[in-house]
C-alpha positions in Angstrom: 29.4 -16.0 4.6 28.4 -15.1 1.1 24.9 -16.7 1.6 24.3 -14.8 4.8 25.2 -11.5 3.1 22.8 -12.3 0.2 20.1 -13.3 2.7 20.5 -10.0 4.6 20.4 -8.0 1.3 17.3 -9.9 0.2 15.5 -9.2 3.5 16.5 -5.5 3.3 15.1 -5.3 -0.2 11.9 -6.9 1.0 11.6 -4.4 3.8 12.3 -1.4 1.5 9.9 -2.5 -1.2 7.0 -3.4 1.1 4.1 -1.2 0.5 2.6 0.6 3.5 -1.2 0.5 4.1 -2.9 3.0 1.9 -3.4 6.3 3.8 -6.5 8.3 3.5 -6.3 11.4 1.3 -8.6 13.3 3.8 -6.7 14.0 7.0 -9.4 16.3 8.3 -12.0 13.6 7.9 -9.7 11.0 9.6 -9.2 13.3 12.6 -12.9 13.8 12.9 -13.5 10.0 12.7 -10.8 9.4 15.4 -12.3 11.9 17.8 -15.8 10.6 17.3 -14.8 6.9 17.6 -12.7 7.4 20.7 -15.5 9.3 22.3 -18.0 6.6 21.4 -15.8 3.7 22.7 -15.3 5.5 26.0 -18.9 6.9 26.2 -17.6 10.4 26.3 -18.5 13.5 24.3 -16.4 14.3 21.3 -15.5 17.7 22.7 -13.7 15.9 25.5 -11.3 14.1 23.1 -8.2 16.1 22.1 -6.3 15.5 18.9 -2.5 15.5 19.7 -0.6 14.5 16.6 -0.3 12.5 13.4 1.9 9.5 14.2 2.2 8.1 10.6 0.3 8.4 7.3 -3.0 7.1 8.7 -2.4 6.8 12.4 -3.3 9.6 14.8 -2.9 10.1 18.6 -5.7 11.4 20.8 -5.9 12.1 24.5 -8.9 12.1 26.8 -9.5 12.2 30.6 -10.3 8.6 31.4 -10.2 6.6 34.7 -8.9 9.6 36.7 -6.1 10.6 34.4 -5.2 11.5 30.8 -5.2 8.5 28.6 -3.7 8.2 25.1 -5.3 6.4 22.2 -4.0 5.6 18.8 -6.5 5.6 15.9 -5.7 4.1 12.5 -8.0 4.9 9.6 -7.6 2.3 6.8 -9.5 1.6 3.6 -12.6 0.2 5.3 -11.6 -0.3 8.9 -10.9 2.0 11.9 -8.6 0.6 14.5 -8.6 2.1 18.0 -6.0 1.1 20.6 -5.4 2.5 24.0 -1.8 3.1 24.8 -2.4 2.7 28.6 -5.6 0.6 28.4 -5.0 -2.3 26.0 -8.6 -3.6 26.7 -9.9 -0.6 24.8 -8.8 -2.0 21.5 -11.5 -2.1 18.8 -11.7 -2.6 15.0 -14.7 -0.9 13.6 -15.8 -1.1 10.0 -16.9 2.0 8.1 -18.1 3.1 4.7 -16.5 5.9 2.7 -18.7 7.8 0.1 -16.2 9.2 -2.5 -18.9 11.5 -4.1 -19.6 13.4 -0.9 -16.2 12.7 0.6 -17.9 11.5 3.8 -17.2 8.5 6.1 -20.2 6.8 7.8 -19.8 4.6 10.9 -22.6 2.6 12.5 -21.1 1.8 15.9 -22.7 1.8 19.3 -21.8 0.8 22.8 -24.5 -0.9 24.8 -23.9 1.2 28.0 -23.7 4.5 26.2 -26.8 6.5 25.5 -25.4 7.9 22.2 -26.1 5.5 19.4 -26.7 7.6 16.3 -24.6 7.2 13.1 -21.2 8.9 13.0 -20.7 11.0 9.8 -17.5 12.9 9.1 -16.9 14.7 5.9 -13.8 16.2 4.4 -13.5 19.9 3.7 -14.5 20.7 0.2 -12.2 22.4 -2.3 -13.0 25.8 -3.7 -14.1 24.3 -7.0 -16.4 21.8 -5.2 -17.9 24.7 -3.2 -18.5 26.7 -6.3 -20.1 23.7 -8.1 -22.3 23.0 -5.1 -23.3 26.7 -4.9 -24.2 26.5 -8.6 -26.5 23.5 -8.3 -28.2 24.8 -5.2 -29.9 27.5 -7.2 -33.5 27.1 -8.6 -33.8 25.7 -12.1 -35.5 28.8 -13.6 -32.6 30.9 -12.5 -30.1 28.4 -14.1 -32.2 28.4 -17.3 -32.2 32.2 -17.4 -28.4 32.4 -16.9 -28.0 29.8 -19.7 -30.2 31.8 -22.1 -28.4 35.0 -21.2 -25.0 33.4 -21.9 -26.2 32.0 -25.2 -27.6 35.4 -26.3 -24.4 37.1 -25.4 -22.4 34.5 -27.2 -24.7 34.8 -30.2 -24.3 38.6 -30.3 -20.5 38.3 -30.1 -20.2 35.9 -33.0 -22.9 37.5 -35.3 -21.4 39.0 -38.5 -21.0 42.7 -38.4 -23.3 44.7 -40.7 -22.1 46.8 -43.7 -20.0 49.8 -42.6 -21.1 53.2 -43.6 
């Protein structure tokens, strides 16, 4: 009896300490990827795929009109793999590799279906933060303008720290 209790406690500890699959930090990018991938798998347009809900950390539910009725699809976005599984259509299960660029915060998927006319690369990017937008706006300016601003700031800083002349 005692060994069964310790076995149950050991199994419970294993379950509680098990680490879940790492979730993406960019939910908006994951939803975009899910919509695009489900559309590509079913040879539909992404506008026809509806996002329903977030099921878990990195698993999302989508619906689309397929085979004369609304069908549900689960999409899991993992570290380097996207898994699509149809709730009603188990044959629509796919595991698709993708690449995430951490600098641009974009995911790139090269996946095509032979019968589908759309075969271009799928690119989904996460929304940029306010600081990233400001930084991007700064570097999009021409270099002479940047140099002028730098010179102006240096001159203002030089005038502010220059010693004051004799008082009269």
